[in-house]
C-alpha positions as CSV (number, residue, x, y, z in Angstrom):
1,X,100.6,102.7,44.3
2,X,98.5,101.0,41.6
3,X,100.8,97.9,41.8
4,X,100.3,97.7,45.5
5,X,96.5,97.9,45.2
6,X,96.5,95.3,42.4
7,X,98.7,93.0,44.6
8,X,96.2,93.3,47.4
9,X,93.3,92.6,45.2
10,X,95.0,89.5,43.7
11,X,96.1,88.2,47.0
12,X,92.8,88.9,48.6
13,X,94.3,91.3,51.1
14,X,92.6,94.5,52.2
15,X,93.1,97.1,54.8
16,X,90.8,96.4,57.8
17,X,88.1,98.9,58.5
18,X,89.0,101.5,61.2
19,X,87.7,100.4,64.6
20,X,84.6,102.0,66.0
21,X,85.0,103.1,69.5
22,X,82.3,103.5,72.2
23,X,82.3,105.1,75.6
24,X,82.9,102.6,78.4
25,X,82.4,104.9,81.4
26,X,79.0,104.8,83.0
27,X,79.1,108.4,84.4
28,X,80.2,111.8,83.1
29,X,83.7,112.3,81.8
30,X,86.0,115.3,81.7
31,X,86.1,115.3,77.9
32,X,82.8,115.9,76.2
33,X,81.9,114.6,72.7
34,X,84.9,112.3,72.6
35,X,86.0,111.0,69.2
36,X,88.6,108.4,69.6
37,X,91.0,106.7,67.1
38,X,94.2,104.7,67.0
39,X,96.9,104.6,64.4
40,X,98.2,102.3,63.1
41,X,95.5,99.7,62.9
42,X,95.9,96.8,63.3
43,X,98.1,97.3,66.3
44,X,101.7,96.4,65.8
45,X,103.4,94.5,68.7
46,X,106.6,96.2,69.7
47,X,105.8,99.4,67.9
48,X,104.1,102.6,68.9
49,X,100.3,103.1,68.7
50,X,99.1,106.6,68.8
51,X,95.7,107.4,70.3
52,X,93.9,110.6,69.4
53,X,91.1,111.8,71.7
54,X,89.0,114.7,70.3
55,X,86.5,116.6,72.4
56,X,86.1,119.5,74.8
57,X,87.9,119.2,78.1
58,X,86.0,120.6,81.0
59,X,89.0,120.8,83.3
60,X,92.8,120.9,82.6
61,X,94.7,117.6,82.6
62,X,96.9,117.7,85.7
63,X,99.7,115.6,87.3
64,X,99.0,112.3,89.0
65,X,96.7,110.9,86.4
66,X,97.0,107.5,84.7
67,X,96.6,106.1,81.2
68,X,95.4,102.5,81.2
69,X,95.3,100.2,78.2
70,X,93.6,96.8,78.8
71,X,92.8,93.9,76.5
72,X,90.3,91.1,77.0
73,X,89.7,87.9,75.2
74,X,86.5,86.0,76.0
75,X,86.2,88.1,79.1
76,X,89.7,87.4,80.5
77,X,92.4,90.0,80.9
78,X,95.2,89.3,78.4
79,X,96.9,92.7,78.1
80,X,97.5,95.5,80.8
81,X,99.6,98.6,80.3
82,X,99.4,101.4,83.0
83,X,101.4,104.6,82.5
84,X,101.6,108.0,84.1
85,X,99.4,110.1,82.0
86,X,101.5,113.3,82.2
87,X,104.7,111.4,81.2
88,X,103.0,110.0,78.1
89,X,101.5,113.4,77.2
90,X,104.8,115.2,77.7
91,X,106.6,112.7,75.4
92,X,103.9,113.5,72.8
93,X,104.3,117.3,73.1
94,X,101.6,118.1,75.6
95,X,103.3,118.9,79.0
96,X,100.9,119.0,82.0
97,X,98.9,120.8,82.9
98,X,97.1,120.5,79.6
99,X,94.7,123.4,79.3
100,X,91.0,122.7,79.1
101,X,91.1,124.8,75.8
102,X,92.7,121.8,73.9
103,X,90.2,120.0,71.7
104,X,92.5,117.2,70.4
105,X,95.2,115.3,72.1
106,X,97.4,112.6,70.5
107,X,99.6,110.4,72.7
108,X,101.7,107.5,71.7
109,X,102.9,104.4,73.6
110,X,104.7,101.2,72.6
111,X,102.5,98.1,72.3
112,X,103.9,95.5,74.6
113,X,103.7,91.7,73.9
114,X,100.1,91.1,73.0
115,X,98.1,88.2,71.6
116,X,98.3,88.3,67.8
117,X,95.7,87.8,65.1
118,X,92.7,87.5,67.4
119,X,89.9,90.0,68.2
120,X,90.5,91.6,71.6
121,X,88.2,93.9,73.4
122,X,90.5,96.8,74.0
123,X,89.9,99.5,76.5
124,X,91.7,102.8,76.6
125,X,91.1,105.0,79.6
126,X,92.6,108.2,81.1
127,X,92.1,109.3,84.7
128,X,93.0,112.9,85.6
129,X,95.2,113.9,88.5
130,X,92.0,114.9,90.3
131,X,90.6,111.4,90.0
132,X,88.0,112.3,87.3
133,X,87.8,110.1,84.2
134,X,88.9,112.0,81.1
135,X,87.8,109.3,78.7
136,X,87.1,105.6,78.5
137,X,86.9,104.1,75.0
138,X,86.6,100.5,73.9
139,X,86.5,98.6,70.6
140,X,87.3,95.2,69.2
141,X,90.9,95.3,67.9
142,X,93.6,92.9,66.6
143,X,97.3,93.0,66.7
144,X,100.0,91.6,64.4
145,X,103.8,91.6,63.9
146,X,104.5,94.5,61.5
């Protein structure tokens, strides 16, 4: 461990600070007090990224919803990944309906081909089966080959 830290110091490498996410939905959401994070960071193209959303659900998560991940560079769309929300949740151990009593949900998806080593405005949003926005979170992120 000490050798790895010493190597990073000598080579000038350091771990990037964790990204800070902000709400990107103008109205109320179905998850209150959302704290959002991704792991690993930077994102690794071709590997899984896990998103954790913490907060109080006001309704259960039901079938028919969508998880959308979008990336923008200089305002132009450069990354789009839309998936069935309940399929992603089930693969992560949370079969729908997810009770409103859950306060933390982690879901993982594979990062498709994405522009590397550049700051992208990434947006992660989940829409419930009833059409309500569960969360919408955005931050500047980078991706690399891991």
